[in-house]
C-alpha positions in Angstrom: 140.1 115.1 59.6 143.5 116.8 59.4 141.9 120.2 58.8 139.7 119.7 61.9 142.7 118.9 64.0 144.6 121.8 62.6 141.7 124.2 63.4 141.3 122.7 66.8 145.0 123.3 67.6 144.6 126.9 66.5 141.6 127.1 68.9 143.8 125.8 71.7 146.3 128.5 70.8 143.6 131.1 71.3 142.5 129.6 74.6 146.0 129.6 76.0 146.6 133.2 75.3 147.1 134.9 78.7 144.0 137.1 78.6 141.7 134.3 77.2 143.1 131.8 79.8 142.3 134.3 82.6 138.8 134.8 81.2 138.3 131.0 81.1 139.4 130.7 84.7 137.1 133.5 85.8 134.2 131.8 83.9 134.9 128.4 85.5 134.9 129.9 89.0 131.7 132.0 88.3 130.0 129.0 86.9 130.9 126.9 90.0 129.7 129.6 92.3 126.4 130.1 90.4 125.8 126.4 90.5 126.5 126.1 94.2 124.0 128.9 95.2 120.5 127.6 95.3 119.1 131.1 94.6 120.8 131.3 91.3 120.5 129.1 88.2 123.0 128.3 85.5 121.0 130.1 82.8 120.5 133.1 85.1 124.2 133.3 85.8 125.1 133.2 82.1 122.4 135.9 81.4 123.9 138.1 84.1 127.4 137.7 82.6 126.2 138.5 79.1 126.2 142.3 79.4 129.8 142.3 80.6 130.8 140.9 77.2 129.7 144.0 75.3 133.2 145.6 75.4 135.1 142.3 74.9 136.4 140.8 71.7 134.2 138.0 70.5 136.6 135.1 71.4 137.1 135.9 75.1 133.3 136.7 75.3 132.4 133.3 74.0 135.1 131.6 76.1 133.7 133.3 79.3 130.1 132.1 78.7 131.1 128.6 77.5 133.3 128.2 80.6 130.4 129.2 82.9 128.1 126.8 81.0 130.5 123.9 81.4 131.2 124.3 85.1 127.6 125.1 85.9 126.6 121.5 85.2 128.9 120.2 87.9 129.1 122.2 91.1 125.4 122.0 92.0 126.1 118.3 92.7 128.1 119.3 95.7 125.2 120.8 97.6 122.9 118.0 96.5 125.2 115.4 97.9 126.4 117.2 101.0 123.4 119.3 102.1 120.4 117.9 100.2 120.1 121.3 98.5 120.1 121.0 94.7 121.9 124.0 93.1 120.1 123.3 89.8 117.1 121.2 88.7 119.5 118.9 86.9 121.0 118.0 90.3 117.8 116.6 91.8 118.5 113.0 90.7 121.8 113.2 92.6 119.9 113.5 95.8 118.4 110.1 95.6 121.7 108.2 95.7 124.4 110.9 96.4 122.8 112.3 99.6 122.0 108.7 100.8 125.7 107.8 100.4 126.7 111.0 102.3 124.4 110.1 105.2 126.2 106.7 105.4 129.5 108.5 105.8 130.5 108.0 102.1 130.4 111.7 101.1 134.0 111.6 99.8 133.2 108.6 97.6 130.1 110.3 96.2 132.0 113.5 95.4 134.7 111.4 93.7 132.2 109.7 91.5 130.7 113.0 90.6 134.0 114.5 89.6 135.1 111.5 87.4 131.6 111.4 85.8 131.8 115.1 84.9 135.3 114.7 83.6 134.7 111.5 81.6 131.3 112.4 80.2 132.4 116.0 79.3 135.6 115.0 77.5 133.9 112.2 75.4 131.1 114.6 74.5 133.7 117.3 73.5 135.4 114.8 71.1 132.0 113.9 69.6 131.2 117.6 69.3 134.4 118.3 67.3 133.9 115.2 65.0 130.3 115.9 64.2 130.2 119.7 63.9 131.8 120.2 60.5 130.0 117.3 58.7 126.7 118.6 59.9 127.7 122.1 58.8 128.5 120.9 55.3 125.1 119.3 55.0 123.5 122.4 56.3 125.2 124.5 53.6 122.9 122.9 51.0 119.9 124.3 52.9 117.8 127.1 51.6 115.1 129.2 53.5 112.5 126.4 53.5 115.0 124.1 55.3 116.0 126.9 57.8 112.3 127.6 58.6 111.7 123.8 59.1 114.7 123.6 61.4 113.6 126.6 63.4 110.0 125.3 63.5 111.3 121.9 64.7 113.4 123.6 67.4 110.5 125.6 68.7 108.3 122.6 68.7 110.9 120.6 70.6 111.1 123.3 73.2 107.4 123.3 73.6 107.2 119.5 74.0 110.0 119.6 76.6 108.9 122.7 78.4 108.4 120.9 81.6 104.7 121.8 81.9 101.4 121.1 80.1 101.4 121.5 76.3 98.9 124.4 76.7 101.1 126.3 79.1 104.2 125.7 76.9 102.4 127.0 73.8 101.2 130.1 75.6 104.7 130.8 76.7 106.0 130.3 73.2 103.4 132.5 71.5 104.0 135.2 74.1 107.7 135.2 73.1 106.8 135.2 69.4 104.4 138.1 70.0 107.2 140.1 71.8 109.5 139.4 68.9 107.1 141.1 66.5 107.3 144.5 68.3 109.1 147.0 66.1 109.5 147.7 62.4 108.7 144.8 60.1 111.8 143.8 58.2 109.9 142.8 55.0 107.3 145.6 54.6 108.7 148.3 56.9 105.5 148.7 58.9 105.3 149.5 62.6 103.9 146.7 64.8 102.8 147.2 68.4 105.1 150.3 68.9 102.3 152.5 70.4 104.2 155.6 69.2 107.1 154.9 71.5 110.3 155.7 69.5 112.4 153.1 71.4 110.0 150.3 70.5 110.5 151.0 66.8 113.8 149.1 67.2 112.0 146.2 68.9 112.4 144.8 72.4 115.9 143.7 73.0 116.1 139.9 73.8 118.6 140.7 76.5 116.0 142.7 78.4 113.6 139.8 78.2 116.2 137.2 79.3 117.5 139.3 82.3 114.0 140.2 83.4 112.3 136.8 83.0 115.2 134.7 84.4 117.0 137.0 86.8 114.5 139.4 88.3 111.7 136.8 88.1 113.6 134.4 90.2 114.3 137.1 92.8 110.6 137.9 93.0 109.9 134.2 93.6 112.5 134.0 96.3 111.1 137.1 97.9 107.7 135.5 98.1 109.3 132.4 99.7 111.0 134.5 102.3 114.6 133.8 101.2 114.7 130.5 102.9 118.1 128.8 102.7 119.3 125.5 104.2 121.9 125.7 107.0 125.5 124.8 106.3 126.9 121.9 108.2 130.3 120.2 108.8 132.1 122.2 106.0 135.6 121.6 107.4 135.2 117.8 106.9 134.4 118.0 103.2 136.8 116.2 100.9 136.9 114.2 97.7 138.1 110.6 97.2 138.7 109.6 93.6 137.7 106.1 92.6 140.3 103.7 91.3 140.5 102.7 87.7 139.3 99.2 88.5 136.2 100.6 90.2 135.5 102.9 87.3 135.8 100.0 84.8 133.1 98.1 86.7 130.6 100.9 85.9 131.7 101.4 82.2 128.2 100.5 81.0 126.7 103.3 83.2 129.3 105.8 82.0 128.5 104.9 78.4 124.7 105.1 78.7 124.9 108.4 80.6 127.3 110.0 78.1 125.3 108.9 75.0 122.0 110.0 76.7 123.6 113.4 77.4 124.9 113.9 73.9 121.6 112.8 72.2 119.4 114.9 74.5 121.8 117.9 74.0 121.2 117.7 70.3 117.5 118.2 70.8 116.8 121.9 70.8 115.6 123.2 74.2 116.2 119.9 76.1 119.3 120.7 78.0 121.1 119.2 81.0 118.0 118.8 83.3 116.2 116.6 80.8 119.4 114.6 80.2 120.0 114.1 83.9 116.5 112.8 84.7 116.3 110.7 81.5 119.7 109.1 82.2 118.7 108.2 85.8 115.4 106.7 84.5 117.3 104.6 81.9 119.7 103.3 84.5 116.7 102.5 86.8 115.2 100.4 84.0 118.2 98.8 82.3 121.1 99.0 84.8 122.6 95.8 86.3 121.5 97.0 89.8 118.3 98.8 88.8 116.5 97.4 91.8 119.0 99.2 94.2 118.7 102.6 92.5 117.9 105.2 95.2 119.6 103.2 98.0 122.9 105.0 97.6 124.9 103.3 94.9 127.5 104.9 92.5 125.3 104.3 89.4 122.8 106.8 90.8 125.5 109.4 90.7 127.3 108.4 87.5 124.2 108.3 85.3 122.8 111.8 85.9 126.2 113.5 86.2 127.7 112.1 83.0 124.5 113.0 81.1 124.4 116.5 82.5 128.0 117.4 81.6 128.0 115.6 78.2 124.8 117.5 77.2 127.1 120.6 76.9 128.9 119.1 73.9 125.7 117.9 72.4 123.9 121.3 72.8 126.8 123.2 71.2 126.5 121.2 68.0 123.1 122.5 66.8 124.1 126.0 68.1 127.2 126.4 65.8 126.0 124.3 62.9 122.3 125.3 62.5 122.1 128.5 64.7 119.6 126.7 67.0 120.4 126.5 70.7 120.3 123.1 72.2 119.6 124.4 75.8 118.7 127.5 77.7 122.4 128.4 78.3 123.3 128.0 74.6 120.4 130.3 73.8 122.3 133.0 75.8 125.5 132.1 74.0 123.6 132.5 70.8 122.7 136.0 72.0 126.4 136.7 72.6 127.2 135.7 69.0 124.5 138.0 67.7 125.7 140.9 69.9 129.1 140.6 68.2 127.6 140.6 64.7 127.9 136.8 64.1 125.1 134.5 63.0 125.9 130.9 64.0 125.2 128.4 61.2 127.0 126.4 58.5 128.6 129.5 57.0 130.4 130.3 60.3 132.9 127.5 59.6 133.9 129.3 56.5 133.9 132.9 57.8 134.8 132.6 61.5 136.2 129.1 62.1 138.8 130.5 64.5 136.0 131.6 66.9 134.2 128.2 66.6 137.3 126.1 67.3 138.3 128.4 70.1 134.9 127.7 71.6 135.5 123.9 71.1 138.9 124.1 72.7 137.5 126.0 75.7 135.2 123.1 76.4 138.1 120.7 76.6 140.3 123.0 78.8 137.3 124.2 80.8 136.3 120.6 81.8 139.8 119.8 83.0 140.2 123.1 84.9 136.8 122.7 86.4 137.6 119.3 87.8 141.0 120.5 89.1 139.4 123.5 90.9 136.6 121.3 92.1 139.0 118.8 93.7 141.2 121.3 95.5 138.8 124.2 96.2 135.5 122.6 97.1 135.7 123.7 100.8 136.2 127.3 99.7 133.6 127.4 97.0 130.8 125.9 99.2 131.4 128.7 101.7 129.2 130.9 99.5 126.3 129.0 101.1 127.0 131.0 104.2 126.0 134.2 102.4 122.4 135.3 103.3 120.2 134.7 100.3 118.7 138.2 100.6 122.2 139.7 100.0 122.8 137.4 97.0 119.4 138.5 95.6 120.3 142.2 96.0 123.4 141.7 93.9 121.3 139.9 91.3 118.9 142.8 91.1 121.8 145.3 90.8 123.3 143.3 87.9 119.9 142.9 86.2 119.5 146.7 86.2 123.0 147.3 84.9 122.5 144.6 82.2 119.2 146.1 81.0 120.5 149.6 80.9 123.7 148.5 79.0 121.5 147.1 76.2 120.7 150.5 74.7 121.6 153.0 77.4 117.9 153.8 78.0 115.9 153.8 81.2 112.9 152.5 79.3 114.8 149.2 78.9 115.1 149.0 82.7 111.4 149.4 83.2 110.8 146.8 80.4 113.1 144.5 82.3 111.0 145.0 85.5 107.9 144.2 83.5 109.4 141.0 82.2 110.7 140.2 85.7 107.1 140.3 86.9 106.1 138.2 83.9 108.8 135.7 84.7 107.6 135.5 88.3 104.0 135.0 87.3 105.2 132.2 84.8 107.1 130.5 87.6 104.2 131.0 90.1 101.6 129.5 87.8 103.8 126.7 86.3 104.4 128.2 82.9 107.9 127.4 81.4 110.1 130.4 80.7 112.4 128.7 78.1 109.8 128.7 75.3 109.2 132.5 76.0 112.9 133.4 75.7 113.6 131.2 72.7 110.5 132.6 71.0 111.9 136.1 71.4 115.3 134.9 70.0 114.3 132.5 67.2 111.0 134.3 66.3 112.6 136.9 64.0 114.8 134.3 62.4 111.8 132.0 61.7 109.7 135.0 60.4 112.5 136.1 58.1 113.0 132.5 56.6 109.2 132.1 56.3 108.6 135.5 54.5 111.6 135.0 52.2 110.3 131.5 51.2 106.8 132.8 50.6 108.1 135.7 48.4 110.5 133.3 46.5 107.8 130.6 45.9 104.7 132.7 45.1 103.1 132.2 48.6 103.1 128.4 48.1 103.1 127.1 51.7 103.3 123.4 50.4 107.0 124.0 49.5 107.8 123.3 53.2 106.4 119.8 52.8 107.6 118.9 49.3 111.3 119.4 49.6 113.4 116.3 50.7 114.9 117.9 53.9 112.2 120.4 55.1 109.4 118.0 54.5 110.4 115.3 57.0 111.5 118.0 59.5 108.0 119.6 59.3 106.3 116.2 59.8 108.5 115.4 62.8 107.9 118.8 64.3 104.1 118.4 63.9 104.3 114.9 65.5 106.4 116.4 68.3 103.5 118.9 69.0 100.7 116.4 68.5 102.1 113.4 70.4 101.8 115.0 73.9 98.1 115.8 73.1 97.4 112.2 72.0 99.2 110.8 75.1 97.2 113.0 77.4 93.9 112.0 75.7 94.9 108.3 76.0 95.7 108.7 79.7 92.3 110.4 80.3 90.6 107.6 78.5 92.3 105.0 80.7 91.2 106.9 83.8 87.6 107.0 82.7 87.6 103.2 81.9 89.1 102.3 85.2 86.6 100.9 87.7 
């Protein structure tokens, strides 16, 4: 415990260095702006910021992306409550009670509950993150390649089951990502795969190109099809925040606790993220809350539950990222990319080799949440002004940053064309209801899973049963298979009930 506190204090020392503090402030503001703009998403914003970390030292790079991740779970609530325009999918549950409160003339109260929910849920999750990270990493140090493959397989299976679409669509998306990850020279046997005699493809397709194209350019294509329709801005000069009193907050301590625990637990599940946490927490409150019958009528519980879960999912999602090298959300998948870009592989060994970077990241979560709430309280009128910008202009900037990001990967125009191709693919995925997250995580985790699988096969004479006979990998493989099979069984049972119905 003393060692953890010592390392955390060193992490705070890194964060409060003038340059790093400035980077954190920039990240917080960028995250707030990205969350406010309906045309941008949190993951897209982190993706667009990733290329700018190339020339940075690893600590400020991680602080920048982490700060954007933290603040991106908060500001979208403003537009949901004030204008009925959710900045992110995770902010949709806030419409049901927050916007209702605003229409009753209680917008200041709704914004106050949002701020305190983000502050309380985020800080509690940050404490849990610090306390759990190192014990989980010590356990993970005992893992070998079978365990790593089982963990990666479980992570990919979880992403598929939580892909937000049918199982078939999610599997197609995942397999497409895994196929893209195989392009290049095989690490084990040195053979060329799907290179088509193009020299650049011998090095594989950079995951940055896939992410920028699928998330960034794909969203622009989708907005173009919709005609860049934005909701009008109203009564901006009357926007203010009224913080609830301590007595009022204590009256909803059960909702705070349920939302925070839901966010942390969902954050631990690879691929779930803040959106799943927000909807699930609202659903739990609707079923088990004291005033569950009034949910949706404009009560504070309908704001506290989704917002605490969304912000606390950040701490939960960072735990599997740093301890196992598995991103717990779409944004942490991009942060994983930043670690890899700087030559670091997150996992249990990172606490021994680069603990200063990990604890600087932890400290940036604490500082980022506080700074985010302070800025949110005093600068909300200024930040929501970005809604005045025509969406077509915002999209033009997004396209420009996508091109710069793709070219910066390997300084080759072919990467730009590949980014355009993946932008079209991302648009088609969104258009036909295929989730993009399995595609992107397949590209990132595919090579790691293949390496662990091939190493295990070579070390154990091609005995695939080794994954099921070891005490750690066996249960993980079983749980992963259940995760894949359960949605199929549920779908078949639902169809059976429909057929039996008169």
